[in-house]
C-alpha positions in Angstrom: 18.8 -25.6 -19.8 15.0 -25.8 -19.5 12.9 -23.2 -17.7 12.2 -25.7 -14.9 15.9 -26.0 -14.3 16.8 -22.4 -14.6 16.5 -21.5 -10.9 17.8 -23.1 -7.7 15.2 -22.1 -5.1 15.7 -22.1 -1.3 12.6 -22.3 0.9 12.3 -21.5 4.6 9.7 -20.1 7.0 9.1 -19.3 10.7 6.2 -21.7 11.2 8.4 -24.8 11.1 9.4 -27.5 8.7 6.1 -29.4 8.9 3.9 -26.3 8.6 1.0 -26.5 6.0 2.2 -23.1 4.5 5.6 -24.6 3.7 3.9 -27.4 1.8 2.0 -24.8 -0.2 5.2 -22.9 -0.9 6.8 -26.1 -2.2 4.0 -26.5 -4.7 4.5 -22.8 -5.7 8.2 -23.2 -6.1 7.9 -26.3 -8.3 5.9 -24.3 -10.8 9.1 -22.3 -11.3 11.9 -24.9 -11.0 12.6 -28.6 -10.2 15.6 -27.6 -8.1 14.0 -26.8 -4.8 15.6 -27.0 -1.4 13.9 -26.7 2.0 15.9 -25.5 5.1 13.4 -24.6 7.8 13.1 -24.5 11.6 12.4 -27.7 13.5 9.8 -25.8 15.5 7.7 -22.7 15.2 9.5 -19.4 15.5 6.7 -16.9 14.8 7.7 -13.4 16.0 11.4 -14.3 16.2 12.3 -11.4 13.9 15.9 -11.3 12.7 17.2 -13.1 15.7 20.3 -15.4 15.8 21.1 -18.3 18.1 24.3 -17.1 19.8 24.3 -19.1 23.0 23.8 -22.7 21.7 25.0 -24.9 18.8 22.8 -25.1 15.7 22.1 -28.6 14.3 20.8 -29.3 10.9 18.9 -32.6 10.5 18.7 -34.1 7.0 15.1 -35.3 6.3 15.6 -36.1 2.6 17.9 -35.3 -0.2 16.8 -31.7 -0.5 15.1 -31.1 2.8 16.6 -30.1 6.2 15.3 -29.2 9.6 17.4 -26.8 11.7 17.0 -26.4 15.5 17.3 -22.6 15.3 15.6 -19.4 14.1 14.6 -18.6 10.5 17.8 -16.5 10.2 19.9 -19.4 11.5 18.3 -21.6 8.8 19.2 -19.2 6.0 22.8 -18.8 7.2 23.2 -22.6 7.5 21.6 -23.1 4.0 23.7 -20.5 2.2 27.0 -20.9 4.0 27.0 -24.7 4.4 24.4 -26.8 2.7 24.3 -25.0 -0.6 27.6 -23.2 -0.5 28.9 -24.9 -3.6 26.0 -24.0 -5.7 24.0 -21.1 -4.2 20.3 -20.5 -4.9 19.2 -17.9 -7.4 16.0 -17.3 -5.5 14.8 -17.5 -1.9 11.2 -17.9 -0.9 10.0 -17.6 2.7 6.6 -18.7 3.9 3.8 -19.1 3.2 3.2 -17.6 6.6 0.0 -18.5 8.5 -1.3 -14.9 9.0 -0.4 -11.7 7.3 2.9 -9.7 7.7 1.8 -6.2 7.0 2.5 -2.8 8.6 4.4 -3.2 11.9 4.5 -7.0 11.5 7.6 -6.9 9.2 9.8 -5.8 12.2 8.7 -8.9 14.2 8.2 -11.4 11.5 10.5 -14.4 11.2 9.2 -15.0 7.7 10.3 -11.6 6.6 13.6 -12.0 8.5 14.5 -15.2 6.6 14.0 -13.3 3.3 16.0 -10.4 4.8 19.0 -12.6 5.7 19.1 -14.2 2.2 18.9 -10.7 0.8 21.9 -9.6 2.9 23.8 -12.7 1.7 23.1 -11.7 -2.0 20.2 -13.9 -2.9 17.0 -12.2 -4.3 14.3 -13.0 -1.8 10.5 -12.9 -1.5 8.4 -13.3 1.7 4.9 -14.6 1.3 2.0 -14.6 3.8 -1.6 -15.7 3.8 -3.9 -13.5 5.8 -6.4 -15.4 8.0 -9.7 -14.7 9.7 -10.2 -16.2 13.2 -12.4 -19.3 13.2 -12.4 -19.6 9.4 -10.3 -22.1 7.4 -7.1 -20.6 6.0 -7.4 -19.9 2.3 -4.1 -21.5 1.3 -5.4 -22.0 -2.3 -5.4 -18.2 -2.8 -1.6 -18.0 -2.2 -1.1 -21.2 -4.3 -3.2 -19.7 -7.2 -1.7 -16.3 -7.4 1.9 -16.7 -6.2 3.4 -18.4 -9.3 2.1 -15.6 -11.6 3.4 -12.9 -9.3 6.8 -14.5 -8.7 7.4 -15.1 -12.4 6.6 -11.5 -13.2 9.0 -10.3 -10.5 11.7 -12.6 -11.8 11.2 -11.0 -15.3 11.7 -7.6 -13.6 14.6 -8.0 -11.2 14.7 -5.7 -8.2 17.9 -4.0 -6.8 20.3 -5.5 -4.2 19.4 -5.1 -0.5 15.7 -5.0 -1.4 13.3 -7.9 -0.6 9.7 -8.3 -1.8 7.0 -8.8 0.8 3.7 -10.3 -0.6 0.5 -10.7 1.4 -2.6 -12.6 0.2 -6.0 -11.5 1.6 -8.2 -14.0 3.6 -10.6 -14.8 0.8 -11.0 -17.4 -1.9 -9.1 -16.7 -5.1 -12.2 -15.7 -7.0 -12.9 -12.9 -4.5 -9.4 -11.3 -4.7 -9.8 -7.6 -5.7 -6.6 -7.3 -7.7 -2.9 -6.9 -7.1 -1.5 -3.7 -5.6 2.1 -2.5 -5.3 1.9 -0.5 -2.1 3.9 1.0 0.8 4.3 -0.6 4.2 1.6 0.8 6.5 1.4 1.5 10.2 -1.4 0.2 12.5 -3.4 2.4 14.8 -3.0 0.1 17.7 0.0 -1.8 19.1 0.1 -5.3 20.5 -2.3 -6.2 23.2 -0.7 -7.2 26.5 -2.9 -9.5 28.5 -2.7 -9.7 32.3 -3.1 -13.1 33.9 -2.2 -14.9 37.1 -0.5 -18.2 37.8 -2.0 -20.7 40.4 0.0 -19.0 43.1 -1.4 -15.6 42.4 1.7 -14.2 40.7 1.0 -12.0 37.7 2.3 -12.8 34.2 1.6 -11.3 30.8 0.7 -12.7 27.4 1.2 -10.7 24.2 -2.1 -11.0 22.3 -2.0 -11.7 18.6 -5.1 -9.7 17.4 -4.3 -6.1 16.3 -6.2 -3.4 14.5 -5.6 -3.7 10.7 -7.5 -0.5 10.0 -5.3 1.5 7.6 -4.1 4.8 8.8 -3.0 5.9 5.3 -4.0 5.2 1.7 -2.0 3.1 -0.7 -0.5 0.8 1.9 -0.4 -3.0 2.6 -2.9 -2.5 5.4 -5.4 -0.9 3.0 -4.9 -3.5 0.3 -5.5 -6.5 2.6 -8.5 -4.7 4.3 -10.0 -4.4 0.8 -9.2 -8.0 -0.1 -6.4 -7.2 -2.6 -3.0 -8.8 -2.8 -0.2 -6.5 -1.5 3.3 -6.3 -2.9 5.8 -4.2 -1.0 9.5 -3.7 -1.7 11.4 -3.5 1.6 14.8 -1.8 1.8 17.4 -3.3 4.1 19.0 0.1 4.6 17.0 1.7 7.4 18.7 5.0 7.1 16.2 7.9 7.0 17.8 10.2 4.4 15.9 13.4 5.3 16.9 13.2 9.0 20.4 12.2 8.0 20.7 15.4 6.0 19.3 17.5 8.9 21.6 16.0 11.5 24.7 16.5 9.2 23.9 20.3 9.4 23.3 20.1 13.2 26.6 18.4 13.9 28.8 20.0 11.2 
């Protein structure tokens, strides 16, 4: 078997099946294997997190031999892909993205991009989430992700990570020549939370809009926030098990 045929790769995202970042991800995936499958949402689901469609049927529309659009969340897409479309020959790798905008710090709890990789991880497929940071009013530097991702993914595949761990990669909002290295770092925490904007409808009734811009200023060193702020690529392993071991140990003594 040739290197190009070694992996079966599943692609998904939260920006939708026609998103430019998914086209970039397809190019990235084809540097690793010829066996690439796309199962992505019909429409954008940014901020969907690890949500499921529990109150409506999920339909998968075949666009071409290896390409499907699902009218559900990113998590729905991965479930349909692994349990139905590719159940007879499961992928050996799942790539999610390339997201339009970074997924660092608190973002990982909201991100549909990370959630798609999380669902595949739970279902036993090694998974990587990829995001391209942006600067408002500037063109998205998709070429940066396209340039660096193949090298990073191939190195990761040569050094397999444990079960129930997914890899979160973020590319800084600069051209590839201006990237200041690759850093393996912790997930950070932002100083500020989401901005909630007050507005009024034509009848004077108030409504609220969650603003996208948030403070990326790092609160700690050696984090994804710091890496992106300093125009470096961040690589962060995320553990599905959210148990806090130190508190678990303390509470065992409290309730013993």
